[in-house]
Backbone bond lengths (Angstrom), bond angles and torsions (degrees), N, CA, C in turn:
res aa  C-N    CA-C-N  psi(-1)  N-CA   C-N-CA  omega(-1)  CA-C   N-CA-C  phi
1 N - - - 1.476 - - 1.566 103.25 -
2 L 1.333 116.45 133.46 1.411 123.73 -173.28 1.540 110.40 -64.46
3 V 1.394 119.76 -41.34 1.477 121.05 176.17 1.495 112.38 -63.57
4 E 1.356 122.78 -42.49 1.412 122.72 178.00 1.580 112.87 -63.57
5 N 1.354 112.65 -38.23 1.474 114.02 176.90 1.527 115.69 -69.86
6 A 1.331 113.62 -31.18 1.487 117.63 174.99 1.553 109.07 -68.98
7 A 1.237 117.68 -39.42 1.457 122.05 -179.29 1.608 108.56 -63.27
8 M 1.276 114.77 -43.84 1.385 118.86 -174.29 1.560 111.20 -71.42
9 Y 1.309 114.55 -33.87 1.425 124.50 175.42 1.532 107.62 -65.46
10 S 1.270 117.35 -47.09 1.485 120.26 178.32 1.558 109.19 -57.89
11 F 1.332 117.83 -50.36 1.454 120.51 177.72 1.481 113.60 -51.81
12 M 1.355 116.52 -46.73 1.454 121.33 -173.39 1.570 107.18 -72.18
13 A 1.260 121.04 -35.34 1.549 123.45 178.12 1.648 106.32 -69.49
14 S 1.352 116.92 -36.95 1.443 116.56 173.89 1.588 113.48 -65.82
15 C 1.402 116.00 -37.61 1.458 116.23 172.25 1.491 116.13 -55.71
16 K 1.406 111.41 -48.70 1.463 118.15 -177.23 1.571 108.74 -63.12
17 R 1.317 113.92 -40.32 1.459 117.29 -179.95 1.477 115.00 -60.34
18 N 1.378 114.91 -33.84 1.460 122.55 -172.48 1.512 107.76 -102.94
19 G 1.315 120.26 11.78 1.488 118.08 178.08 1.467 117.14 67.04
20 V 1.373 116.06 30.77 1.522 120.56 -169.46 1.586 101.23 -109.50
21 D 1.314 115.55 133.01 1.522 118.06 176.47 1.580 108.98 -75.29
22 E 1.411 114.66 119.91 1.334 124.01 -166.81 1.619 112.94 -57.83
23 R 1.337 112.15 -40.10 1.503 119.20 -175.87 1.507 103.58 -73.85
24 E 1.340 125.22 -44.48 1.471 124.36 -178.48 1.564 109.29 -56.64
25 W 1.413 113.40 -50.33 1.508 118.76 -174.21 1.568 108.30 -65.63
26 L 1.303 120.32 -41.28 1.409 121.78 179.65 1.640 110.47 -61.17
27 S 1.303 114.09 -49.17 1.498 120.20 -179.58 1.525 110.07 -57.67
28 D 1.438 115.54 -46.65 1.512 120.73 -177.72 1.544 109.39 -67.21
29 I 1.264 118.56 -42.71 1.456 117.39 -171.09 1.572 111.37 -74.88
30 F 1.309 113.72 -33.56 1.483 114.76 172.68 1.485 115.32 -63.37
31 D 1.369 117.23 -29.51 1.506 119.76 177.20 1.528 104.50 -75.19
32 R 1.295 122.86 -32.83 1.484 119.72 -169.01 1.566 116.14 -102.83
33 V 1.215 118.30 -15.48 1.516 125.96 -175.25 1.607 112.53 -51.65
34 Q 1.308 110.02 -50.41 1.576 108.99 -176.88 1.432 113.38 -76.47
35 G 1.326 125.38 -11.75 1.450 124.68 -179.26 1.488 113.10 -103.04
36 I 1.419 117.96 -3.89 1.417 117.57 -178.25 1.615 110.35 -85.66
37 M 1.270 117.62 154.41 1.366 124.23 172.20 1.495 113.20 -71.56
38 H 1.384 118.70 146.16 1.466 117.20 -174.47 1.588 110.09 -65.34
39 K 1.236 119.69 -30.56 1.420 116.97 -177.67 1.581 114.18 -76.60
40 E 1.355 111.31 -6.71 1.528 118.11 179.44 1.559 113.67 -105.49
41 I 1.234 112.30 1.87 1.508 118.53 -175.22 1.574 113.60 -58.45
42 F 1.388 112.84 -22.71 1.480 115.67 179.66 1.514 110.10 -68.55
43 K 1.330 116.01 -17.55 1.511 115.95 -177.26 1.559 113.13 -75.78
44 L 1.363 111.13 -14.51 1.519 117.60 175.36 1.580 116.97 -83.89
45 L 1.360 112.22 -10.01 1.513 116.41 176.17 1.435 108.67 -64.98
46 P 1.397 113.88 143.92 1.499 115.77 176.78 1.581 117.70 -51.22
47 S 1.189 114.95 -34.79 1.589 119.46 -179.75 1.497 109.66 -68.72
48 N 1.298 122.86 -20.38 1.382 123.40 -175.72 1.629 115.00 -116.60
49 W 1.300 109.08 -15.59 1.533 117.51 -173.66 1.490 113.67 -55.17
50 A 1.322 123.45 -48.30 1.401 122.94 -177.68 1.416 110.41 -62.28
51 K 1.204 120.79 -40.84 1.522 126.92 -177.77 1.502 113.13 -66.77
52 Y 1.302 121.46 -34.56 1.421 128.21 -176.95 1.533 117.45 -103.15
53 R 1.340 113.98 -10.01 1.402 117.36 -167.34 1.603 109.91 -58.62
54 G 1.217 123.23 -39.03 1.408 125.22 179.21 1.517 112.71 -64.68
55 Q 1.272 119.11 -21.89 1.413 125.65 -168.11 1.596 110.72 -95.01
56 L 1.298 112.76 -13.51 1.440 117.45 -175.99 1.349 117.41 -86.26
């Protein structure tokens, strides 16, 4: 799907821009995404992930 591909590309570009390893980020967020509260989902974005990783 074109939209899904574009979203994934955007996330990967954000990882690179923020110095985050893409595979490590994906592995970590897939483990956490279902257990995180809706209001804290922003913590999983590549731009915030390293900062909040220890708090999740």
